[in-house]
One Martini backbone bead per residue (centre of mass of N, CA, C, O) as a GRO file, in nm:
protein
   43
    1MET     BB    1  20.810  16.277  13.162
    2ASN     BB    2  21.004  16.274  12.861
    3TYR     BB    3  20.958  16.473  12.554
    4ALA     BB    4  21.229  16.532  12.476
    5TYR     BB    5  21.445  16.559  12.225
    6ASN     BB    6  21.694  16.311  12.155
    7GLU     BB    7  21.961  16.207  11.965
    8THR     BB    8  22.003  15.930  12.144
    9SER     BB    9  21.720  15.875  12.092
   10ASN     BB   10  21.423  15.685  11.971
   11GLU     BB   11  21.250  15.913  11.959
   12LYS     BB   12  21.027  16.107  11.833
   13PRO     BB   13  21.007  16.446  11.738
   14THR     BB   14  20.671  16.436  11.790
   15ALA     BB   15  20.607  16.383  12.096
   16LEU     BB   16  20.523  16.664  12.195
   17LEU     BB   17  20.287  16.708  11.999
   18GLU     BB   18  20.128  16.456  12.079
   19ALA     BB   19  20.088  16.528  12.376
   20PHE     BB   20  19.944  16.795  12.330
   21SER     BB   21  19.706  16.690  12.153
   22ASP     BB   22  19.599  16.492  12.363
   23GLY     BB   23  19.533  16.703  12.578
   24VAL     BB   24  19.337  16.874  12.412
   25LEU     BB   25  19.136  16.648  12.348
   26ALA     BB   26  19.066  16.578  12.642
   27ILE     BB   27  18.949  16.856  12.714
   28ILE     BB   28  18.728  16.869  12.500
   29ILE     BB   29  18.575  16.613  12.585
   30THR     BB   30  18.519  16.699  12.876
   31VAL     BB   31  18.351  16.950  12.810
   32MET     BB   32  18.135  16.806  12.643
   33VAL     BB   33  18.034  16.620  12.873
   34LEU     BB   34  17.966  16.852  13.081
   35GLU     BB   35  17.739  16.978  12.874
   36LEU     BB   36  17.553  16.765  12.928
   37LYS     BB   37  17.209  16.697  12.935
   38ILE     BB   38  16.953  16.586  13.126
   39PRO     BB   39  16.668  16.461  13.064
   40GLN     BB   40  16.341  16.539  13.127
   41GLY     BB   41  16.105  16.362  13.283
   42SER     BB   42  15.772  16.238  13.279
   43ASP     BB   43  15.599  16.133  13.577
   0.00000   0.00000   0.00000
């Protein structure tokens, strides 16, 4: 995956920032899900 902006390319110059923010968001969501605790039921 090449996210570098190239003047001859039709890619947006914000592609690198978008990829970075997507990665950060994915990591945050993963950490939040891993921190969820399963409620203890009374059997």
